[in-house]
C-alpha positions as CSV (number, residue, x, y, z in Angstrom):
1,M,-126.6,-157.7,106.0
2,D,-127.2,-154.1,105.0
3,N,-124.5,-152.6,102.6
4,F,-124.1,-149.1,104.2
5,K,-125.5,-149.1,107.7
6,S,-122.2,-148.5,109.6
7,A,-119.6,-145.6,110.1
8,V,-116.5,-145.5,112.2
9,I,-114.8,-142.5,113.7
10,L,-111.1,-143.2,114.5
11,A,-110.1,-141.5,117.7
12,G,-107.1,-143.4,119.0
13,G,-104.2,-141.2,117.7
14,Q,-101.4,-139.7,119.9
15,S,-102.2,-136.1,119.0
16,S,-98.5,-135.2,119.4
17,R,-98.7,-132.1,117.1
18,M,-101.8,-130.7,118.8
19,E,-100.2,-131.1,122.2
20,F,-103.5,-132.1,123.7
21,D,-105.9,-135.0,122.9
22,K,-107.8,-134.4,119.8
23,Q,-110.6,-136.5,121.0
24,C,-111.4,-133.5,123.3
25,L,-111.5,-130.9,120.7
26,I,-114.2,-128.2,121.3
27,I,-115.5,-125.9,118.7
28,N,-118.3,-123.5,119.3
29,E,-118.8,-125.1,122.7
30,K,-119.5,-128.4,121.2
31,R,-117.2,-131.5,121.3
32,L,-116.0,-132.1,117.7
33,I,-116.2,-135.9,117.7
34,F,-119.9,-135.9,118.8
35,E,-120.6,-133.2,116.0
36,I,-119.0,-135.6,113.5
37,A,-121.1,-138.4,114.8
38,R,-124.3,-136.3,114.8
39,K,-123.7,-135.4,111.0
40,L,-123.0,-139.1,110.2
41,E,-126.3,-140.1,111.7
42,N,-127.9,-138.5,108.6
43,H,-126.4,-141.2,106.5
44,F,-125.7,-144.2,108.8
45,D,-127.7,-146.0,111.6
46,D,-124.8,-147.6,113.3
47,I,-121.9,-145.2,114.5
48,T,-118.8,-146.7,116.3
49,I,-116.0,-144.6,118.0
50,V,-112.7,-146.4,118.2
51,T,-110.7,-144.9,121.0
52,N,-107.7,-145.5,123.3
53,K,-109.5,-143.7,126.2
54,K,-112.9,-145.2,126.7
55,E,-113.1,-143.2,130.0
56,Y,-113.7,-140.1,127.7
57,Y,-117.1,-141.5,126.6
58,Q,-119.1,-142.0,129.7
59,D,-122.8,-142.1,128.9
60,C,-122.1,-141.9,125.2
61,K,-125.0,-143.1,123.1
62,Y,-122.6,-144.4,120.4
63,N,-120.9,-147.7,120.3
64,V,-117.4,-147.2,121.8
65,V,-114.6,-149.7,121.4
66,S,-110.9,-149.9,122.0
67,D,-108.1,-151.3,119.7
68,E,-107.6,-154.9,120.2
69,M,-104.0,-154.5,119.1
70,K,-102.3,-151.6,120.9
71,N,-100.0,-149.1,119.5
72,M,-100.4,-150.3,115.8
73,G,-101.7,-147.0,114.4
74,P,-104.9,-146.4,112.4
75,L,-104.9,-149.7,110.7
76,A,-105.7,-151.4,114.0
77,G,-108.4,-148.9,114.6
78,I,-109.9,-149.6,111.2
79,S,-109.8,-153.4,111.9
80,V,-111.7,-153.3,115.1
81,G,-114.1,-150.8,113.8
82,L,-114.9,-153.0,110.7
83,K,-115.3,-156.0,113.2
84,Q,-117.8,-154.1,115.3
85,S,-119.8,-152.8,112.4
86,L,-123.1,-154.0,111.1
87,S,-122.9,-153.5,107.3
88,N,-120.9,-155.0,104.4
89,Y,-119.2,-151.6,103.9
90,V,-118.2,-149.2,106.5
91,Y,-117.5,-145.5,106.2
92,I,-114.2,-144.5,107.9
93,I,-113.4,-141.0,109.2
94,A,-111.0,-139.6,111.7
95,C,-112.0,-137.6,114.7
96,D,-110.0,-134.4,113.6
97,M,-112.0,-134.2,110.2
98,P,-114.8,-131.7,111.0
99,N,-116.4,-131.4,107.4
100,I,-118.9,-133.8,105.9
101,D,-120.3,-133.6,102.4
102,A,-123.7,-135.4,102.1
103,R,-123.5,-135.5,98.4
104,Y,-120.0,-137.1,98.5
105,I,-121.2,-139.9,100.8
106,K,-124.2,-140.5,98.7
107,Y,-122.0,-140.6,95.5
108,L,-119.7,-143.1,97.0
109,K,-122.6,-145.2,98.2
110,N,-124.0,-145.2,94.6
111,K,-120.6,-146.1,93.3
112,V,-120.2,-149.1,95.6
113,Q,-123.9,-150.2,95.0
114,K,-123.3,-150.2,91.2
115,D,-120.2,-152.5,91.6
116,I,-122.1,-154.8,93.8
117,Q,-125.0,-155.2,91.4
118,A,-122.4,-155.6,88.5
119,K,-120.7,-158.3,90.8
120,K,-117.4,-156.5,90.7
121,S,-117.3,-154.9,94.0
122,L,-113.9,-153.9,95.4
123,D,-112.4,-153.8,98.8
124,I,-111.9,-150.1,99.4
125,Y,-113.4,-146.9,97.9
126,I,-111.4,-143.7,98.7
127,S,-110.2,-140.6,97.0
128,N,-106.9,-139.7,95.3
129,I,-106.7,-136.0,94.8
130,N,-103.7,-134.5,93.1
131,N,-101.7,-137.6,93.8
132,K,-102.6,-137.5,97.5
133,I,-104.4,-140.6,98.7
134,Q,-107.1,-139.7,101.2
135,L,-107.4,-142.9,103.4
136,F,-110.4,-141.5,105.4
137,Q,-113.9,-140.3,104.3
138,G,-114.2,-143.7,102.4
139,F,-115.7,-147.1,102.5
140,Y,-113.9,-150.3,103.5
141,K,-115.2,-153.8,103.2
142,K,-116.1,-155.3,106.5
143,E,-114.5,-158.6,105.5
144,L,-111.0,-156.9,105.6
145,S,-110.9,-156.9,109.5
146,H,-109.4,-160.4,109.9
147,E,-106.9,-159.8,107.0
148,I,-105.8,-156.6,108.7
149,N,-105.3,-158.3,112.0
150,D,-103.2,-161.1,110.4
151,Y,-101.2,-158.4,108.5
152,L,-100.4,-156.5,111.7
153,L,-99.3,-159.8,113.5
154,Y,-97.0,-161.0,110.8
155,G,-96.2,-158.0,108.6
156,S,-93.3,-155.5,109.0
157,K,-95.3,-152.4,107.9
158,R,-98.3,-150.9,109.7
159,S,-99.7,-148.3,107.2
160,V,-103.0,-148.6,105.5
161,I,-101.4,-148.2,102.1
162,S,-98.8,-150.9,102.8
163,F,-101.6,-153.3,103.8
164,Y,-103.6,-152.9,100.7
165,E,-100.7,-152.8,98.4
166,R,-98.9,-155.8,99.9
167,T,-102.0,-157.9,100.1
168,N,-103.3,-156.9,96.5
169,K,-106.6,-155.5,97.6
170,N,-108.7,-153.9,94.9
171,V,-109.1,-150.1,95.5
172,S,-111.3,-147.7,93.7
173,Y,-110.2,-144.1,93.8
174,I,-112.1,-140.9,93.0
175,D,-109.6,-138.7,91.3
176,G,-109.3,-134.9,91.2
177,K,-111.3,-134.6,87.8
178,E,-114.1,-136.7,89.2
179,F,-114.2,-134.9,92.5
180,R,-114.4,-131.4,90.7
181,E,-116.9,-132.5,88.2
182,H,-119.3,-133.4,91.0
183,E,-118.5,-130.2,92.9
184,F,-117.9,-131.8,96.2
185,R,-116.7,-129.8,99.1
186,N,-113.1,-129.2,98.7
187,D,-112.4,-129.1,102.4
188,I,-113.7,-132.5,103.5
189,F,-110.2,-133.9,103.9
190,I,-109.0,-131.2,106.2
191,N,-107.3,-132.6,109.4
192,L,-106.9,-130.4,112.5
193,N,-103.5,-131.6,113.5
194,T,-102.0,-128.5,115.1
195,K,-103.2,-125.6,117.2
196,E,-102.5,-123.3,114.2
197,E,-104.8,-125.4,112.0
198,L,-107.4,-125.5,114.8
199,N,-107.5,-121.6,115.2
200,L,-107.6,-121.2,111.5
201,Y,-110.6,-123.5,111.3
202,K,-112.4,-121.7,114.2
203,K,-111.9,-118.4,112.4
204,E,-113.4,-119.8,109.2
205,V,-116.4,-121.3,111.0
206,E,-116.9,-117.9,112.8
207,N,-116.7,-116.0,109.5
208,Y,-119.2,-118.4,107.9
209,E,-121.7,-118.1,110.7
210,C,-121.5,-114.4,110.5
211,S,-121.9,-114.0,106.7
């Protein structure tokens, strides 16, 4: 099995702060989730969208699946995404994260590959910038899918962090120093959670295109 063939876009949130479903976000007359998928195609052959509204994806060329465990948060989405994927490690991103950094993805791939070759590969590769853990825009081992399901069935906590802390998973973090040294885009972890954030991002995109 390929190590880095698959990416998963999580699109099953409640979007309560945005006041409309973020799966339908339109920026520059383009649906954001499909723009994210299009960018990911430069790095992955297999793209899966995990959604609670499959009817939003009629005639979609990507693999579209729904949570097997309802109302369990992003951890359930990660689980089904990993289960559907075709590689040993899967890149996870959310549908409201518009920015992709090709160099960051390549760097993470190299980091994982080196660990595999050294026979010390870990379960999760993500970033921790200024003591803020970034759960998305990172690689998760496909084998975690079944363990996540069991955790959601029998555990009292549903967060991603509680899962890997309570089950003693091995996590590799890119810290702020490492992130800055490689000059990765400092906006790749932006989430568009509110209308204010959406409008600000739209203005930034317009200014960038006009510069």
